[in-house]
C-alpha positions as CSV (number, residue, x, y, z in Angstrom):
1,M,9.4,-52.1,-38.3
2,S,9.0,-54.9,-35.7
3,L,6.7,-54.7,-32.6
4,S,9.9,-53.5,-30.3
5,D,9.7,-50.5,-32.9
6,I,6.6,-49.6,-32.5
7,A,6.5,-49.2,-28.8
8,N,9.8,-47.5,-28.6
9,L,8.0,-45.3,-31.0
10,V,5.0,-44.8,-28.9
11,E,6.9,-44.1,-25.8
12,I,8.5,-41.9,-27.5
13,I,5.8,-40.0,-28.8
14,G,4.2,-40.4,-25.1
15,I,7.1,-38.6,-23.4
16,L,7.2,-35.7,-26.4
17,A,3.4,-35.4,-25.5
18,I,3.7,-35.3,-21.4
19,I,6.8,-32.5,-22.5
20,F,4.0,-30.5,-24.3
21,G,1.2,-30.9,-21.7
22,I,3.2,-29.6,-19.2
23,T,5.0,-26.4,-21.0
24,F,1.4,-25.6,-22.5
25,G,0.1,-25.9,-18.9
26,A,3.2,-23.9,-17.6
27,L,2.3,-21.2,-20.2
28,Q,-1.3,-21.3,-19.6
29,L,-0.6,-20.6,-15.4
30,R,2.0,-18.0,-16.4
31,Q,-0.5,-16.3,-18.0
32,H,-3.5,-16.6,-16.0
33,R,-1.0,-15.1,-12.8
34,K,-0.1,-11.7,-15.4
35,Q,-4.0,-11.5,-16.1
36,S,-5.0,-12.4,-12.0
37,R,-2.4,-9.7,-11.2
38,D,-3.8,-7.0,-13.5
39,M,-6.8,-7.7,-12.4
40,A,-6.2,-6.5,-8.8
41,I,-4.3,-3.5,-10.1
42,L,-7.3,-2.4,-11.6
43,E,-9.8,-2.8,-9.1
44,L,-7.1,-1.9,-6.8
45,A,-7.4,1.4,-8.9
46,R,-11.4,1.9,-9.2
47,S,-11.4,1.2,-5.6
48,F,-9.7,4.5,-5.2
49,E,-12.7,6.3,-6.9
50,D,-14.7,5.7,-4.2
51,P,-16.5,9.5,-3.3
52,E,-17.0,8.2,0.5
53,F,-12.7,8.1,0.5
54,T,-12.5,11.3,-2.1
55,A,-13.9,12.8,0.6
56,A,-12.3,10.9,3.8
57,Y,-9.1,12.2,2.1
58,M,-9.9,15.5,1.5
59,L,-11.1,15.8,5.3
60,I,-7.3,14.2,6.1
61,T,-5.1,16.3,4.1
62,G,-6.8,19.2,5.7
63,L,-5.5,18.0,9.2
64,E,-1.6,18.7,9.8
65,A,0.8,16.2,10.8
66,G,0.8,14.1,13.7
67,I,-1.9,15.1,14.8
68,G,-3.1,13.5,18.1
69,D,-6.7,11.5,19.0
70,K,-8.1,14.1,21.6
71,E,-7.3,17.0,18.1
72,L,-8.9,14.5,15.8
73,Q,-12.2,14.2,18.2
74,A,-12.4,17.9,18.6
75,K,-12.9,18.3,15.1
76,G,-16.0,16.2,15.0
77,P,-16.9,12.2,14.1
78,E,-17.0,13.1,10.5
79,Y,-13.1,13.7,11.0
80,V,-12.5,10.3,13.0
81,A,-14.4,8.5,10.5
82,A,-12.4,10.0,7.9
83,A,-8.9,8.2,9.6
84,M,-10.9,5.1,10.3
85,R,-11.8,4.8,6.3
86,V,-8.4,5.9,5.1
87,G,-6.6,4.3,7.5
88,W,-9.2,0.8,6.6
89,K,-8.5,1.6,2.9
90,F,-4.4,1.3,3.5
91,E,-4.8,-1.3,5.6
92,T,-6.5,-3.4,3.2
93,V,-3.8,-2.4,0.7
94,G,-0.9,-3.2,3.0
95,M,-2.2,-7.0,3.7
96,L,-2.9,-7.3,-0.2
97,I,0.6,-6.1,-0.8
98,H,2.1,-8.8,1.7
99,N,0.0,-11.7,0.3
100,R,1.4,-10.4,-3.0
101,V,-1.8,-10.1,-5.0
102,V,-1.3,-6.5,-5.8
103,P,2.1,-5.8,-6.9
104,M,4.5,-3.2,-4.9
105,D,5.4,-1.4,-7.7
106,A,2.1,-0.8,-9.0
107,M,0.6,0.4,-5.6
108,A,3.4,2.9,-5.2
109,D,2.8,4.4,-8.4
110,L,-0.8,4.6,-8.2
111,V,-0.8,5.8,-4.5
112,G,2.2,5.5,-3.0
113,G,2.8,9.3,-2.2
114,F,-0.4,10.4,-0.9
115,S,-0.5,6.7,1.5
116,I,2.8,8.7,3.4
117,K,1.6,11.5,3.6
118,L,-1.9,10.1,4.9
119,W,0.4,8.2,7.6
120,S,2.1,11.4,8.4
121,I,-1.0,13.0,9.2
122,L,-2.7,9.8,10.9
123,S,0.7,7.4,12.8
124,V,0.1,9.3,16.2
125,W,-3.7,9.1,16.0
126,G,-2.7,5.5,15.0
127,E,-0.2,4.7,18.1
128,E,-2.8,6.5,20.4
129,M,-5.6,4.5,19.3
130,R,-3.6,1.3,19.9
131,V,-2.4,1.8,23.3
132,K,-6.0,3.3,24.3
133,N,-7.9,0.1,22.8
134,C,-4.8,-2.1,24.0
135,Q,-4.6,-3.6,20.1
136,P,-1.2,-3.5,19.0
137,E,-2.5,-4.6,15.6
138,F,-4.7,-0.9,14.7
139,F,-3.0,-0.2,11.3
140,E,-0.5,-2.6,11.4
141,W,-0.3,-3.4,7.9
142,Y,-0.5,0.2,7.1
143,Q,2.3,1.1,9.3
144,W,3.8,-1.8,7.5
145,L,3.2,-0.6,4.0
146,V,4.3,3.2,4.3
147,E,7.8,1.4,6.2
148,R,8.3,-0.6,2.9
149,L,7.4,2.3,0.5
150,L,9.7,4.9,2.5
151,E,12.4,1.7,2.3
152,R,11.9,1.7,-1.5
153,G,12.5,5.9,-1.0
154,A,8.7,6.3,-3.0
155,S,8.5,9.6,-1.2
156,T,11.7,11.1,-3.1
157,Q,10.1,9.3,-6.4
158,E,10.6,11.7,-9.7
159,P,6.8,12.3,-10.3
160,A,4.8,9.8,-13.7
161,Y,5.1,13.0,-15.7
162,R,9.2,13.7,-15.5
163,A,10.4,10.1,-15.0
164,H,8.2,9.3,-18.0
165,R,8.2,11.9,-20.0
166,S,10.0,10.6,-23.0
167,W,7.9,7.4,-23.1
168,R,6.0,6.9,-27.0
169,E,3.4,4.7,-27.9
170,S,4.9,1.7,-29.7
171,G,3.6,0.6,-33.3
């Protein structure tokens, strides 16, 4: 084997090592993205377990759809605080969805239906707050989120217990 043959062999091995490195790196990156997405979904799910959010949710769902600022204020400060807590929760979720930190499908399955329901209650109040405070971005991501969910038909989605009744554990 000549020096030229050895040099060619080393060059081939080098190219194969580069290809292997790029392939391995791409697989690691894909795995990291999946793990990050799964962790974001898990953290989103956990964030809805907050007792303060649950209390706020219970207060707001007892209100009529399209409640305005005066009516909400008349209910008392705990209702205003509950509206803010619910709104900020979904404001954050909307921003996370938009920035592709959390996938829309997971969010829609987790809380899509009640995010729409809560917006139907709070949307008039939110619009009035935008005007009252000269703050057009008030709950902007929450509104964006609901609009995207409605575009997908999430409000008419079949419940999981019906849609996935034929699911079986593989193994």
